[in-house]
Short mmCIF file of the C-alpha atoms (twelve columns), coordinates in Angstrom:
data_MODEL
# 
_entry.id   MODEL 
# 
loop_
_atom_site.group_PDB 
_atom_site.id 
_atom_site.type_symbol 
_atom_site.label_atom_id 
_atom_site.label_alt_id 
_atom_site.label_comp_id 
_atom_site.label_asym_id 
_atom_site.label_seq_id 
_atom_site.Cartn_x 
_atom_site.Cartn_y 
_atom_site.Cartn_z 
_atom_site.pdbx_PDB_model_num 
ATOM 1  C CA . MET A 1  92.563 100.136 87.025  1 
ATOM 2  C CA . GLU A 2  90.573 103.100 86.500  1 
ATOM 3  C CA . LEU A 3  88.180 102.199 89.510  1 
ATOM 4  C CA . LEU A 4  90.782 101.978 91.821  1 
ATOM 5  C CA . GLU A 5  92.530 105.021 90.794  1 
ATOM 6  C CA . GLY A 6  89.195 106.580 91.005  1 
ATOM 7  C CA . LEU A 7  88.302 105.422 94.385  1 
ATOM 8  C CA . VAL A 8  91.895 106.393 95.636  1 
ATOM 9  C CA . ARG A 9  91.505 109.901 94.192  1 
ATOM 10 C CA . ARG A 10 88.095 110.195 95.853  1 
ATOM 11 C CA . ALA A 11 89.457 108.874 99.320  1 
ATOM 12 C CA . GLY A 12 91.936 111.354 99.510  1 
ATOM 13 C CA . SER A 13 89.668 114.279 98.576  1 
ATOM 14 C CA . SER A 14 87.780 116.415 101.112 1 
ATOM 15 C CA . ASP A 15 84.771 114.737 100.166 1 
ATOM 16 C CA . HIS A 16 83.457 112.323 102.719 1 
ATOM 17 C CA . SER A 17 80.095 112.028 101.668 1 
ATOM 18 C CA . ALA A 18 78.626 108.394 101.166 1 
ATOM 19 C CA . LEU A 19 80.192 106.895 98.039  1 
ATOM 20 C CA . ILE A 20 78.260 103.443 97.906  1 
ATOM 21 C CA . SER A 21 74.915 102.182 100.040 1 
ATOM 22 C CA . VAL A 22 73.850 99.076  100.164 1 
ATOM 23 C CA . GLY A 23 70.479 98.391  101.783 1 
ATOM 24 C CA . ASP A 24 70.809 100.674 105.285 1 
ATOM 25 C CA . GLU A 25 74.657 100.742 105.259 1 
ATOM 26 C CA . SER A 26 76.701 103.368 103.311 1 
ATOM 27 C CA . LEU A 27 80.454 103.963 103.183 1 
ATOM 28 C CA . SER A 28 82.734 106.836 102.260 1 
ATOM 29 C CA . ALA A 29 85.316 106.134 99.767  1 
ATOM 30 C CA . GLU A 30 87.737 106.578 102.812 1 
ATOM 31 C CA . SER A 31 85.925 104.134 105.037 1 
ATOM 32 C CA . LEU A 32 85.843 101.713 102.126 1 
ATOM 33 C CA . LEU A 33 89.248 102.114 101.171 1 
ATOM 34 C CA . SER A 34 90.198 101.410 104.850 1 
ATOM 35 C CA . LEU A 35 88.418 98.290  105.373 1 
ATOM 36 C CA . ALA A 36 89.210 96.471  101.948 1 
ATOM 37 C CA . ASP A 37 92.842 97.721  102.802 1 
ATOM 38 C CA . ALA A 38 92.782 95.508  105.833 1 
ATOM 39 C CA . THR A 39 91.010 92.659  104.389 1 
ATOM 40 C CA . ALA A 40 93.769 93.050  101.472 1 
ATOM 41 C CA . GLU A 41 96.439 92.558  103.905 1 
ATOM 42 C CA . ARG A 42 95.178 89.008  104.770 1 
ATOM 43 C CA . ILE A 43 94.658 87.809  101.529 1 
ATOM 44 C CA . ARG A 44 97.626 89.165  99.730  1 
ATOM 45 C CA . GLY A 45 99.850 86.591  97.997  1 
ATOM 46 C CA . VAL A 46 97.114 83.957  97.853  1 
ATOM 47 C CA . ARG A 47 96.447 82.794  94.172  1 
ATOM 48 C CA . ALA A 48 92.509 83.546  94.265  1 
ATOM 49 C CA . VAL A 49 89.417 84.112  96.694  1 
ATOM 50 C CA . ALA A 50 85.769 83.392  96.476  1 
ATOM 51 C CA . VAL A 51 83.329 85.534  97.328  1 
ATOM 52 C CA . CYS A 52 79.678 84.851  97.691  1 
ATOM 53 C CA . ALA A 53 78.299 87.409  95.898  1 
ATOM 54 C CA . THR A 54 75.164 88.751  98.167  1 
ATOM 55 C CA . PRO A 55 73.658 92.454  98.060  1 
ATOM 56 C CA . SER A 56 75.536 93.125  100.992 1 
ATOM 57 C CA . MET A 57 78.439 95.757  102.067 1 
ATOM 58 C CA . ASN A 58 80.680 92.624  102.745 1 
ATOM 59 C CA . THR A 59 80.447 91.652  99.152  1 
ATOM 60 C CA . VAL A 60 81.635 95.127  98.011  1 
ATOM 61 C CA . ILE A 61 84.526 95.462  100.648 1 
ATOM 62 C CA . SER A 62 85.584 91.613  99.602  1 
ATOM 63 C CA . ILE A 63 85.875 92.596  95.918  1 
ATOM 64 C CA . VAL A 64 87.609 95.730  96.459  1 
ATOM 65 C CA . ALA A 65 90.055 94.009  98.486  1 
ATOM 66 C CA . ALA A 66 90.711 91.604  96.140  1 
ATOM 67 C CA . LEU A 67 91.252 94.149  93.586  1 
ATOM 68 C CA . ARG A 68 93.780 96.179  95.946  1 
ATOM 69 C CA . ALA A 69 95.588 92.904  96.839  1 
ATOM 70 C CA . GLY A 70 95.945 91.820  93.084  1 
ATOM 71 C CA . VAL A 71 94.439 88.436  93.834  1 
ATOM 72 C CA . ALA A 72 91.741 87.008  91.003  1 
ATOM 73 C CA . ILE A 73 88.289 86.835  92.186  1 
# 
């Protein structure tokens, strides 16, 4: 999972600049991981989740959360 490894490395660095922007919203790697991990805790153990893939920060957070929880999307 190179994507997640890179995200975790970036979150642990001193670089707190925006990692991703969707519309007017931006998140640093640290903020994205924090939000995704909170969601991952709630979905961990389920077989799969469905994500309404809209061009939004919620979609990004949801996908990262599912990957962190090891849940199929």
